[in-house]
CHARMM internal coordinates of N, CA and C (Angstrom, degrees):
IC EDIT
DIST 1 N 1 CA 1.3656
DIST 1 CA 1 C 1.4832
ANGL 1 N 1 CA 1 C 112.59
DIST 1 C 2 N 1.3176
ANGL 1 CA 1 C 2 N 119.48
DIHE 1 N 1 CA 1 C 2 N -19.74
DIST 2 N 2 CA 1.4396
ANGL 1 C 2 N 2 CA 119.91
DIHE 1 CA 1 C 2 N 2 CA 176.72
DIST 2 CA 2 C 1.4909
ANGL 2 N 2 CA 2 C 115.42
DIHE 1 C 2 N 2 CA 2 C -64.74
DIST 2 C 3 N 1.4123
ANGL 2 CA 2 C 3 N 115.47
DIHE 2 N 2 CA 2 C 3 N -26.57
DIST 3 N 3 CA 1.4739
ANGL 2 C 3 N 3 CA 118.42
DIHE 2 CA 2 C 3 N 3 CA -175.19
DIST 3 CA 3 C 1.5200
ANGL 3 N 3 CA 3 C 114.57
DIHE 2 C 3 N 3 CA 3 C -88.81
DIST 3 C 4 N 1.3018
ANGL 3 CA 3 C 4 N 116.00
DIHE 3 N 3 CA 3 C 4 N 2.61
DIST 4 N 4 CA 1.4780
ANGL 3 C 4 N 4 CA 119.58
DIHE 3 CA 3 C 4 N 4 CA -176.41
DIST 4 CA 4 C 1.5114
ANGL 4 N 4 CA 4 C 112.31
DIHE 3 C 4 N 4 CA 4 C -66.03
DIST 4 C 5 N 1.3705
ANGL 4 CA 4 C 5 N 118.64
DIHE 4 N 4 CA 4 C 5 N -43.75
DIST 5 N 5 CA 1.4810
ANGL 4 C 5 N 5 CA 120.44
DIHE 4 CA 4 C 5 N 5 CA 177.90
DIST 5 CA 5 C 1.4857
ANGL 5 N 5 CA 5 C 113.03
DIHE 4 C 5 N 5 CA 5 C -55.42
DIST 5 C 6 N 1.3613
ANGL 5 CA 5 C 6 N 119.63
DIHE 5 N 5 CA 5 C 6 N -58.17
DIST 6 N 6 CA 1.4151
ANGL 5 C 6 N 6 CA 118.92
DIHE 5 CA 5 C 6 N 6 CA -179.11
DIST 6 CA 6 C 1.5038
ANGL 6 N 6 CA 6 C 114.95
DIHE 5 C 6 N 6 CA 6 C -57.86
DIST 6 C 7 N 1.3615
ANGL 6 CA 6 C 7 N 116.15
DIHE 6 N 6 CA 6 C 7 N -36.45
DIST 7 N 7 CA 1.4660
ANGL 6 C 7 N 7 CA 119.24
DIHE 6 CA 6 C 7 N 7 CA 179.31
DIST 7 CA 7 C 1.4757
ANGL 7 N 7 CA 7 C 110.86
DIHE 6 C 7 N 7 CA 7 C -64.15
DIST 7 C 8 N 1.3046
ANGL 7 CA 7 C 8 N 114.39
DIHE 7 N 7 CA 7 C 8 N -48.02
DIST 8 N 8 CA 1.5782
ANGL 7 C 8 N 8 CA 118.36
DIHE 7 CA 7 C 8 N 8 CA 174.25
DIST 8 CA 8 C 1.4474
ANGL 8 N 8 CA 8 C 113.06
DIHE 7 C 8 N 8 CA 8 C -55.34
DIST 8 C 9 N 1.3022
ANGL 8 CA 8 C 9 N 117.95
DIHE 8 N 8 CA 8 C 9 N -39.05
DIST 9 N 9 CA 1.4216
ANGL 8 C 9 N 9 CA 121.48
DIHE 8 CA 8 C 9 N 9 CA -175.45
DIST 9 CA 9 C 1.5612
ANGL 9 N 9 CA 9 C 107.31
DIHE 8 C 9 N 9 CA 9 C -69.13
DIST 9 C 10 N 1.3423
ANGL 9 CA 9 C 10 N 115.70
DIHE 9 N 9 CA 9 C 10 N -43.94
DIST 10 N 10 CA 1.5105
ANGL 9 C 10 N 10 CA 119.40
DIHE 9 CA 9 C 10 N 10 CA -179.58
DIST 10 CA 10 C 1.5414
ANGL 10 N 10 CA 10 C 108.06
DIHE 9 C 10 N 10 CA 10 C -62.67
DIST 10 C 11 N 1.3145
ANGL 10 CA 10 C 11 N 116.28
DIHE 10 N 10 CA 10 C 11 N -43.98
DIST 11 N 11 CA 1.5329
ANGL 10 C 11 N 11 CA 121.29
DIHE 10 CA 10 C 11 N 11 CA -179.54
DIST 11 CA 11 C 1.5530
ANGL 11 N 11 CA 11 C 108.04
DIHE 10 C 11 N 11 CA 11 C -61.34
DIST 11 C 12 N 1.3229
ANGL 11 CA 11 C 12 N 120.82
DIHE 11 N 11 CA 11 C 12 N -42.51
DIST 12 N 12 CA 1.4322
ANGL 11 C 12 N 12 CA 124.73
DIHE 11 CA 11 C 12 N 12 CA 178.63
DIST 12 CA 12 C 1.4887
ANGL 12 N 12 CA 12 C 109.67
DIHE 11 C 12 N 12 CA 12 C -62.36
DIST 12 C 13 N 1.2629
ANGL 12 CA 12 C 13 N 117.95
DIHE 12 N 12 CA 12 C 13 N -49.96
DIST 13 N 13 CA 1.4477
ANGL 12 C 13 N 13 CA 123.85
DIHE 12 CA 12 C 13 N 13 CA -175.22
DIST 13 CA 13 C 1.6155
ANGL 13 N 13 CA 13 C 108.50
DIHE 12 C 13 N 13 CA 13 C -64.15
DIST 13 C 14 N 1.3270
ANGL 13 CA 13 C 14 N 117.85
DIHE 13 N 13 CA 13 C 14 N -43.13
DIST 14 N 14 CA 1.4309
ANGL 13 C 14 N 14 CA 119.10
DIHE 13 CA 13 C 14 N 14 CA 173.74
DIST 14 CA 14 C 1.5092
ANGL 14 N 14 CA 14 C 114.22
DIHE 13 C 14 N 14 CA 14 C -63.10
DIST 14 C 15 N 1.3054
ANGL 14 CA 14 C 15 N 115.69
DIHE 14 N 14 CA 14 C 15 N -38.89
DIST 15 N 15 CA 1.5110
ANGL 14 C 15 N 15 CA 117.38
DIHE 14 CA 14 C 15 N 15 CA 174.78
DIST 15 CA 15 C 1.4083
ANGL 15 N 15 CA 15 C 114.63
DIHE 14 C 15 N 15 CA 15 C -61.51
DIST 15 C 16 N 1.3138
ANGL 15 CA 15 C 16 N 117.35
DIHE 15 N 15 CA 15 C 16 N -43.05
DIST 16 N 16 CA 1.4642
ANGL 15 C 16 N 16 CA 123.53
DIHE 15 CA 15 C 16 N 16 CA 175.73
DIST 16 CA 16 C 1.4939
ANGL 16 N 16 CA 16 C 114.37
DIHE 15 C 16 N 16 CA 16 C -62.82
DIST 16 C 17 N 1.3032
ANGL 16 CA 16 C 17 N 116.03
DIHE 16 N 16 CA 16 C 17 N -35.41
DIST 17 N 17 CA 1.5228
ANGL 16 C 17 N 17 CA 119.42
DIHE 16 CA 16 C 17 N 17 CA 177.08
DIST 17 CA 17 C 1.4771
ANGL 17 N 17 CA 17 C 108.27
DIHE 16 C 17 N 17 CA 17 C -69.87
DIST 17 C 18 N 1.2899
ANGL 17 CA 17 C 18 N 118.97
DIHE 17 N 17 CA 17 C 18 N -42.01
DIST 18 N 18 CA 1.5203
ANGL 17 C 18 N 18 CA 120.35
DIHE 17 CA 17 C 18 N 18 CA -179.36
DIST 18 CA 18 C 1.4159
ANGL 18 N 18 CA 18 C 108.55
DIHE 17 C 18 N 18 CA 18 C -66.58
DIST 18 C 19 N 1.3406
ANGL 18 CA 18 C 19 N 119.79
DIHE 18 N 18 CA 18 C 19 N -41.58
DIST 19 N 19 CA 1.4990
ANGL 18 C 19 N 19 CA 124.24
DIHE 18 CA 18 C 19 N 19 CA 178.44
DIST 19 CA 19 C 1.4824
ANGL 19 N 19 CA 19 C 110.23
DIHE 18 C 19 N 19 CA 19 C -58.20
DIST 19 C 20 N 1.3661
ANGL 19 CA 19 C 20 N 116.46
DIHE 19 N 19 CA 19 C 20 N -44.77
DIST 20 N 20 CA 1.4251
ANGL 19 C 20 N 20 CA 122.20
DIHE 19 CA 19 C 20 N 20 CA -178.79
DIST 20 CA 20 C 1.5380
ANGL 20 N 20 CA 20 C 110.10
DIHE 19 C 20 N 20 CA 20 C -60.63
DIST 20 C 21 N 1.3953
ANGL 20 CA 20 C 21 N 118.02
DIHE 20 N 20 CA 20 C 21 N -45.81
DIST 21 N 21 CA 1.4331
ANGL 20 C 21 N 21 CA 123.43
DIHE 20 CA 20 C 21 N 21 CA -174.37
DIST 21 CA 21 C 1.5367
ANGL 21 N 21 CA 21 C 108.39
DIHE 20 C 21 N 21 CA 21 C -68.10
DIST 21 C 22 N 1.3119
ANGL 21 CA 21 C 22 N 119.81
DIHE 21 N 21 CA 21 C 22 N -41.64
DIST 22 N 22 CA 1.4290
ANGL 21 C 22 N 22 CA 125.00
DIHE 21 CA 21 C 22 N 22 CA 175.13
DIST 22 CA 22 C 1.4878
ANGL 22 N 22 CA 22 C 111.71
DIHE 21 C 22 N 22 CA 22 C -58.47
DIST 22 C 23 N 1.3812
ANGL 22 CA 22 C 23 N 115.24
DIHE 22 N 22 CA 22 C 23 N -51.97
DIST 23 N 23 CA 1.4778
ANGL 22 C 23 N 23 CA 118.26
DIHE 22 CA 22 C 23 N 23 CA -177.35
DIST 23 CA 23 C 1.5624
ANGL 23 N 23 CA 23 C 110.49
DIHE 22 C 23 N 23 CA 23 C -65.45
DIST 23 C 24 N 1.3365
ANGL 23 CA 23 C 24 N 116.62
DIHE 23 N 23 CA 23 C 24 N -37.05
DIST 24 N 24 CA 1.4752
ANGL 23 C 24 N 24 CA 116.41
DIHE 23 CA 23 C 24 N 24 CA -178.90
DIST 24 CA 24 C 1.5162
ANGL 24 N 24 CA 24 C 108.61
DIHE 23 C 24 N 24 CA 24 C -65.33
DIST 24 C 25 N 1.3208
ANGL 24 CA 24 C 25 N 118.16
DIHE 24 N 24 CA 24 C 25 N -46.37
DIST 25 N 25 CA 1.4433
ANGL 24 C 25 N 25 CA 121.81
DIHE 24 CA 24 C 25 N 25 CA 177.47
DIST 25 CA 25 C 1.5163
ANGL 25 N 25 CA 25 C 113.54
DIHE 24 C 25 N 25 CA 25 C -53.38
DIST 25 C 26 N 1.3398
ANGL 25 CA 25 C 26 N 117.88
DIHE 25 N 25 CA 25 C 26 N -47.81
DIST 26 N 26 CA 1.3918
ANGL 25 C 26 N 26 CA 123.94
DIHE 25 CA 25 C 26 N 26 CA 178.74
DIST 26 CA 26 C 1.5584
ANGL 26 N 26 CA 26 C 108.96
DIHE 25 C 26 N 26 CA 26 C -59.80
DIST 26 C 27 N 1.3113
ANGL 26 CA 26 C 27 N 114.35
DIHE 26 N 26 CA 26 C 27 N -45.63
DIST 27 N 27 CA 1.4912
ANGL 26 C 27 N 27 CA 116.01
DIHE 26 CA 26 C 27 N 27 CA 179.48
DIST 27 CA 27 C 1.5190
ANGL 27 N 27 CA 27 C 113.36
DIHE 26 C 27 N 27 CA 27 C -60.78
DIST 27 C 28 N 1.2646
ANGL 27 CA 27 C 28 N 119.22
DIHE 27 N 27 CA 27 C 28 N -46.58
DIST 28 N 28 CA 1.4643
ANGL 27 C 28 N 28 CA 123.50
DIHE 27 CA 27 C 28 N 28 CA 176.52
DIST 28 CA 28 C 1.5615
ANGL 28 N 28 CA 28 C 109.03
DIHE 27 C 28 N 28 CA 28 C -58.33
DIST 28 C 29 N 1.3213
ANGL 28 CA 28 C 29 N 117.27
DIHE 28 N 28 CA 28 C 29 N -47.37
DIST 29 N 29 CA 1.4195
ANGL 28 C 29 N 29 CA 121.05
DIHE 28 CA 28 C 29 N 29 CA 177.70
DIST 29 CA 29 C 1.5430
ANGL 29 N 29 CA 29 C 113.70
DIHE 28 C 29 N 29 CA 29 C -54.33
DIST 29 C 30 N 1.3748
ANGL 29 CA 29 C 30 N 114.74
DIHE 29 N 29 CA 29 C 30 N -45.97
DIST 30 N 30 CA 1.5034
ANGL 29 C 30 N 30 CA 117.85
DIHE 29 CA 29 C 30 N 30 CA 178.28
DIST 30 CA 30 C 1.4435
ANGL 30 N 30 CA 30 C 110.94
DIHE 29 C 30 N 30 CA 30 C -66.10
DIST 30 C 31 N 1.3483
ANGL 30 CA 30 C 31 N 123.02
DIHE 30 N 30 CA 30 C 31 N -35.56
DIST 31 N 31 CA 1.4220
ANGL 30 C 31 N 31 CA 125.02
DIHE 30 CA 30 C 31 N 31 CA 174.18
DIST 31 CA 31 C 1.5427
ANGL 31 N 31 CA 31 C 112.62
DIHE 30 C 31 N 31 CA 31 C -60.70
DIST 31 C 32 N 1.3063
ANGL 31 CA 31 C 32 N 115.92
DIHE 31 N 31 CA 31 C 32 N -44.29
DIST 32 N 32 CA 1.4899
ANGL 31 C 32 N 32 CA 121.08
DIHE 31 CA 31 C 32 N 32 CA -179.38
DIST 32 CA 32 C 1.6019
ANGL 32 N 32 CA 32 C 108.89
DIHE 31 C 32 N 32 CA 32 C -67.55
DIST 32 C 33 N 1.3245
ANGL 32 CA 32 C 33 N 118.89
DIHE 32 N 32 CA 32 C 33 N -35.01
DIST 33 N 33 CA 1.5046
ANGL 32 C 33 N 33 CA 121.77
DIHE 32 CA 32 C 33 N 33 CA 178.25
DIST 33 CA 33 C 1.5908
ANGL 33 N 33 CA 33 C 109.21
DIHE 32 C 33 N 33 CA 33 C -65.62
DIST 33 C 34 N 1.3195
ANGL 33 CA 33 C 34 N 111.27
DIHE 33 N 33 CA 33 C 34 N -50.90
DIST 34 N 34 CA 1.4567
ANGL 33 C 34 N 34 CA 117.24
DIHE 33 CA 33 C 34 N 34 CA -178.25
DIST 34 CA 34 C 1.4916
ANGL 34 N 34 CA 34 C 112.49
DIHE 33 C 34 N 34 CA 34 C -62.94
DIST 34 C 35 N 1.3195
ANGL 34 CA 34 C 35 N 117.09
DIHE 34 N 34 CA 34 C 35 N -34.79
DIST 35 N 35 CA 1.4522
ANGL 34 C 35 N 35 CA 120.58
DIHE 34 CA 34 C 35 N 35 CA 177.55
DIST 35 CA 35 C 1.5405
ANGL 35 N 35 CA 35 C 110.70
DIHE 34 C 35 N 35 CA 35 C -65.80
DIST 35 C 36 N 1.3363
ANGL 35 CA 35 C 36 N 115.32
DIHE 35 N 35 CA 35 C 36 N -43.42
DIST 36 N 36 CA 1.4686
ANGL 35 C 36 N 36 CA 120.13
DIHE 35 CA 35 C 36 N 36 CA -178.61
DIST 36 CA 36 C 1.5254
ANGL 36 N 36 CA 36 C 109.79
DIHE 35 C 36 N 36 CA 36 C -65.86
DIST 36 C 37 N 1.2925
ANGL 36 CA 36 C 37 N 117.81
DIHE 36 N 36 CA 36 C 37 N -36.04
DIST 37 N 37 CA 1.4479
ANGL 36 C 37 N 37 CA 123.29
DIHE 36 CA 36 C 37 N 37 CA 177.77
DIST 37 CA 37 C 1.5016
ANGL 37 N 37 CA 37 C 110.37
DIHE 36 C 37 N 37 CA 37 C -64.04
DIST 37 C 38 N 1.3316
ANGL 37 CA 37 C 38 N 116.53
DIHE 37 N 37 CA 37 C 38 N -47.41
DIST 38 N 38 CA 1.4019
ANGL 37 C 38 N 38 CA 121.95
DIHE 37 CA 37 C 38 N 38 CA 179.27
DIST 38 CA 38 C 1.5416
ANGL 38 N 38 CA 38 C 110.97
DIHE 37 C 38 N 38 CA 38 C -60.69
DIST 38 C 39 N 1.2854
ANGL 38 CA 38 C 39 N 117.44
DIHE 38 N 38 CA 38 C 39 N -40.94
DIST 39 N 39 CA 1.4201
ANGL 38 C 39 N 39 CA 123.81
DIHE 38 CA 38 C 39 N 39 CA -179.39
DIST 39 CA 39 C 1.5767
ANGL 39 N 39 CA 39 C 108.37
DIHE 38 C 39 N 39 CA 39 C -63.01
DIST 39 C 40 N 1.2778
ANGL 39 CA 39 C 40 N 114.34
DIHE 39 N 39 CA 39 C 40 N -48.21
DIST 40 N 40 CA 1.4890
ANGL 39 C 40 N 40 CA 121.10
DIHE 39 CA 39 C 40 N 40 CA 178.01
DIST 40 CA 40 C 1.5096
ANGL 40 N 40 CA 40 C 112.81
DIHE 39 C 40 N 40 CA 40 C -58.30
DIST 40 C 41 N 1.2910
ANGL 40 CA 40 C 41 N 114.06
DIHE 40 N 40 CA 40 C 41 N -43.32
DIST 41 N 41 CA 1.5218
ANGL 40 C 41 N 41 CA 122.01
DIHE 40 CA 40 C 41 N 41 CA 178.48
DIST 41 CA 41 C 1.5514
ANGL 41 N 41 CA 41 C 109.43
DIHE 40 C 41 N 41 CA 41 C -63.42
DIST 41 C 42 N 1.3309
ANGL 41 CA 41 C 42 N 114.71
DIHE 41 N 41 CA 41 C 42 N -43.77
DIST 42 N 42 CA 1.5254
ANGL 41 C 42 N 42 CA 119.82
DIHE 41 CA 41 C 42 N 42 CA -178.02
DIST 42 CA 42 C 1.5021
ANGL 42 N 42 CA 42 C 109.83
DIHE 41 C 42 N 42 CA 42 C -65.39
DIST 42 C 43 N 1.3574
ANGL 42 CA 42 C 43 N 119.26
DIHE 42 N 42 CA 42 C 43 N -38.88
DIST 43 N 43 CA 1.4172
ANGL 42 C 43 N 43 CA 122.09
DIHE 42 CA 42 C 43 N 43 CA 178.47
DIST 43 CA 43 C 1.5242
ANGL 43 N 43 CA 43 C 109.12
DIHE 42 C 43 N 43 CA 43 C -70.55
DIST 43 C 44 N 1.2962
ANGL 43 CA 43 C 44 N 119.63
DIHE 43 N 43 CA 43 C 44 N -38.70
DIST 44 N 44 CA 1.4599
ANGL 43 C 44 N 44 CA 121.01
DIHE 43 CA 43 C 44 N 44 CA 173.52
DIST 44 CA 44 C 1.4948
ANGL 44 N 44 CA 44 C 111.47
DIHE 43 C 44 N 44 CA 44 C -61.85
DIST 44 C 45 N 1.2622
ANGL 44 CA 44 C 45 N 120.04
DIHE 44 N 44 CA 44 C 45 N -44.72
DIST 45 N 45 CA 1.4440
ANGL 44 C 45 N 45 CA 120.73
DIHE 44 CA 44 C 45 N 45 CA 176.81
DIST 45 CA 45 C 1.4404
ANGL 45 N 45 CA 45 C 114.32
DIHE 44 C 45 N 45 CA 45 C -60.72
DIST 45 C 46 N 1.3540
ANGL 45 CA 45 C 46 N 115.62
DIHE 45 N 45 CA 45 C 46 N -44.33
DIST 46 N 46 CA 1.5175
ANGL 45 C 46 N 46 CA 121.22
DIHE 45 CA 45 C 46 N 46 CA 176.40
DIST 46 CA 46 C 1.5674
ANGL 46 N 46 CA 46 C 111.22
DIHE 45 C 46 N 46 CA 46 C -58.49
DIST 46 C 47 N 1.2978
ANGL 46 CA 46 C 47 N 116.56
DIHE 46 N 46 CA 46 C 47 N -37.63
DIST 47 N 47 CA 1.4897
ANGL 46 C 47 N 47 CA 119.39
DIHE 46 CA 46 C 47 N 47 CA -178.55
DIST 47 CA 47 C 1.4643
ANGL 47 N 47 CA 47 C 106.85
DIHE 46 C 47 N 47 CA 47 C -67.35
DIST 47 C 48 N 1.3718
ANGL 47 CA 47 C 48 N 116.94
DIHE 47 N 47 CA 47 C 48 N -46.86
DIST 48 N 48 CA 1.4884
ANGL 47 C 48 N 48 CA 120.34
DIHE 47 CA 47 C 48 N 48 CA -178.02
DIST 48 CA 48 C 1.5408
ANGL 48 N 48 CA 48 C 113.46
DIHE 47 C 48 N 48 CA 48 C -62.51
DIST 48 C 49 N 1.3881
ANGL 48 CA 48 C 49 N 116.22
DIHE 48 N 48 CA 48 C 49 N -35.12
DIST 49 N 49 CA 1.4133
ANGL 48 C 49 N 49 CA 119.24
DIHE 48 CA 48 C 49 N 49 CA 177.55
DIST 49 CA 49 C 1.5342
ANGL 49 N 49 CA 49 C 110.76
DIHE 48 C 49 N 49 CA 49 C -70.09
DIST 49 C 50 N 1.3673
ANGL 49 CA 49 C 50 N 115.84
DIHE 49 N 49 CA 49 C 50 N -34.65
DIST 50 N 50 CA 1.4738
ANGL 49 C 50 N 50 CA 115.21
DIHE 49 CA 49 C 50 N 50 CA 175.06
DIST 50 CA 50 C 1.4426
ANGL 50 N 50 CA 50 C 113.15
DIHE 49 C 50 N 50 CA 50 C -66.00
DIST 50 C 51 N 1.2657
ANGL 50 CA 50 C 51 N 119.31
DIHE 50 N 50 CA 50 C 51 N -37.14
DIST 51 N 51 CA 1.5345
ANGL 50 C 51 N 51 CA 124.56
DIHE 50 CA 50 C 51 N 51 CA 178.80
DIST 51 CA 51 C 1.4796
ANGL 51 N 51 CA 51 C 105.80
DIHE 50 C 51 N 51 CA 51 C -65.16
DIST 51 C 52 N 1.2884
ANGL 51 CA 51 C 52 N 121.71
DIHE 51 N 51 CA 51 C 52 N -45.96
DIST 52 N 52 CA 1.4678
ANGL 51 C 52 N 52 CA 123.75
DIHE 51 CA 51 C 52 N 52 CA 178.76
DIST 52 CA 52 C 1.5450
ANGL 52 N 52 CA 52 C 111.29
DIHE 51 C 52 N 52 CA 52 C -61.86
DIST 52 C 53 N 1.2844
ANGL 52 CA 52 C 53 N 117.85
DIHE 52 N 52 CA 52 C 53 N -41.01
DIST 53 N 53 CA 1.4175
ANGL 52 C 53 N 53 CA 117.99
DIHE 52 CA 52 C 53 N 53 CA 177.13
DIST 53 CA 53 C 1.4702
ANGL 53 N 53 CA 53 C 114.16
DIHE 52 C 53 N 53 CA 53 C -62.85
DIST 53 C 54 N 1.3582
ANGL 53 CA 53 C 54 N 117.00
DIHE 53 N 53 CA 53 C 54 N -40.59
DIST 54 N 54 CA 1.4660
ANGL 53 C 54 N 54 CA 121.60
DIHE 53 CA 53 C 54 N 54 CA 179.99
DIST 54 CA 54 C 1.6048
ANGL 54 N 54 CA 54 C 107.64
DIHE 53 C 54 N 54 CA 54 C -67.20
DIST 54 C 55 N 1.3174
ANGL 54 CA 54 C 55 N 120.44
DIHE 54 N 54 CA 54 C 55 N -38.05
DIST 55 N 55 CA 1.4072
ANGL 54 C 55 N 55 CA 120.97
DIHE 54 CA 54 C 55 N 55 CA 177.50
DIST 55 CA 55 C 1.5358
ANGL 55 N 55 CA 55 C 111.04
DIHE 54 C 55 N 55 CA 55 C -67.18
DIST 55 C 56 N 1.3503
ANGL 55 CA 55 C 56 N 116.43
DIHE 55 N 55 CA 55 C 56 N -34.81
DIST 56 N 56 CA 1.4206
ANGL 55 C 56 N 56 CA 116.29
DIHE 55 CA 55 C 56 N 56 CA -177.93
DIST 56 CA 56 C 1.5772
ANGL 56 N 56 CA 56 C 109.38
DIHE 55 C 56 N 56 CA 56 C -73.90
DIST 56 C 57 N 1.3842
ANGL 56 CA 56 C 57 N 114.04
DIHE 56 N 56 CA 56 C 57 N -36.05
DIST 57 N 57 CA 1.4640
ANGL 56 C 57 N 57 CA 114.05
DIHE 56 CA 56 C 57 N 57 CA 173.05
DIST 57 CA 57 C 1.5050
ANGL 57 N 57 CA 57 C 113.93
DIHE 56 C 57 N 57 CA 57 C -59.86
DIST 57 C 58 N 1.3948
ANGL 57 CA 57 C 58 N 116.29
DIHE 57 N 57 CA 57 C 58 N -43.42
DIST 58 N 58 CA 1.4563
ANGL 57 C 58 N 58 CA 119.04
DIHE 57 CA 57 C 58 N 58 CA 171.21
DIST 58 CA 58 C 1.4748
ANGL 58 N 58 CA 58 C 114.90
DIHE 57 C 58 N 58 CA 58 C -50.29
DIST 58 C 59 N 1.3306
ANGL 58 CA 58 C 59 N 115.36
DIHE 58 N 58 CA 58 C 59 N -53.15
DIST 59 N 59 CA 1.3810
ANGL 58 C 59 N 59 CA 119.78
DIHE 58 CA 58 C 59 N 59 CA -176.15
DIST 59 CA 59 C 1.5791
ANGL 59 N 59 CA 59 C 115.24
DIHE 58 C 59 N 59 CA 59 C -64.51
DIST 59 C 60 N 1.3517
ANGL 59 CA 59 C 60 N 114.59
DIHE 59 N 59 CA 59 C 60 N -36.05
DIST 60 N 60 CA 1.4197
ANGL 59 C 60 N 60 CA 116.68
DIHE 59 CA 59 C 60 N 60 CA 171.10
DIST 60 CA 60 C 1.5018
ANGL 60 N 60 CA 60 C 115.71
DIHE 59 C 60 N 60 CA 60 C -62.51
DIST 60 C 61 N 1.3580
ANGL 60 CA 60 C 61 N 115.29
DIHE 60 N 60 CA 60 C 61 N -41.58
DIST 61 N 61 CA 1.4497
ANGL 60 C 61 N 61 CA 118.81
DIHE 60 CA 60 C 61 N 61 CA 175.31
DIST 61 CA 61 C 1.5017
ANGL 61 N 61 CA 61 C 114.60
DIHE 60 C 61 N 61 CA 61 C -60.34
DIST 61 C 62 N 1.4356
ANGL 61 CA 61 C 62 N 112.16
DIHE 61 N 61 CA 61 C 62 N -39.71
DIST 62 N 62 CA 1.4323
ANGL 61 C 62 N 62 CA 116.60
DIHE 61 CA 61 C 62 N 62 CA -176.56
DIST 62 CA 62 C 1.6160
ANGL 62 N 62 CA 62 C 107.36
DIHE 61 C 62 N 62 CA 62 C -69.88
DIST 62 C 63 N 1.2936
ANGL 62 CA 62 C 63 N 115.46
DIHE 62 N 62 CA 62 C 63 N -39.21
DIST 63 N 63 CA 1.5038
ANGL 62 C 63 N 63 CA 115.54
DIHE 62 CA 62 C 63 N 63 CA 178.97
DIST 63 CA 63 C 1.5670
ANGL 63 N 63 CA 63 C 110.20
DIHE 62 C 63 N 63 CA 63 C -65.24
DIST 63 C 64 N 1.2372
ANGL 63 CA 63 C 64 N 115.96
DIHE 63 N 63 CA 63 C 64 N -41.05
DIST 64 N 64 CA 1.4935
ANGL 63 C 64 N 64 CA 118.63
DIHE 63 CA 63 C 64 N 64 CA 177.32
DIST 64 CA 64 C 1.4900
ANGL 64 N 64 CA 64 C 114.07
DIHE 63 C 64 N 64 CA 64 C -59.59
DIST 64 C 65 N 1.2335
ANGL 64 CA 64 C 65 N 117.13
DIHE 64 N 64 CA 64 C 65 N -35.68
DIST 65 N 65 CA 1.4387
ANGL 64 C 65 N 65 CA 123.31
DIHE 64 CA 64 C 65 N 65 CA -175.42
DIST 65 CA 65 C 1.5699
ANGL 65 N 65 CA 65 C 111.90
DIHE 64 C 65 N 65 CA 65 C -75.44
DIST 65 C 66 N 1.2778
ANGL 65 CA 65 C 66 N 113.83
DIHE 65 N 65 CA 65 C 66 N -19.50
DIST 66 N 66 CA 1.5342
ANGL 65 C 66 N 66 CA 118.50
DIHE 65 CA 65 C 66 N 66 CA -179.96
DIST 66 CA 66 C 1.6088
ANGL 66 N 66 CA 66 C 110.78
DIHE 65 C 66 N 66 CA 66 C -69.38
DIST 66 C 67 N 1.2358
ANGL 66 CA 66 C 67 N 117.26
DIHE 66 N 66 CA 66 C 67 N 143.63
DIST 67 N 67 CA 1.4661
ANGL 66 C 67 N 67 CA 116.53
DIHE 66 CA 66 C 67 N 67 CA -179.75
DIST 67 CA 67 C 1.5219
ANGL 67 N 67 CA 67 C 115.06
DIHE 66 C 67 N 67 CA 67 C -73.01
END
COOR INIT
IC SEED 1 N 1 CA 1 C
IC BUILD
């Protein structure tokens, strides 16, 4: 019964280390997911801007051709 205290302490420390590792892994995973979402959104925004630029160029050319 004398060794119960140190054993519980070791179990507690090991549990906290495992909890830290799992939490850190999940945090990194969420950062990577949000980064990929932001990248996809930026690419989509860039594509939409290119489409708008093309439409504006068409409109400008159409206006220039009018008498």
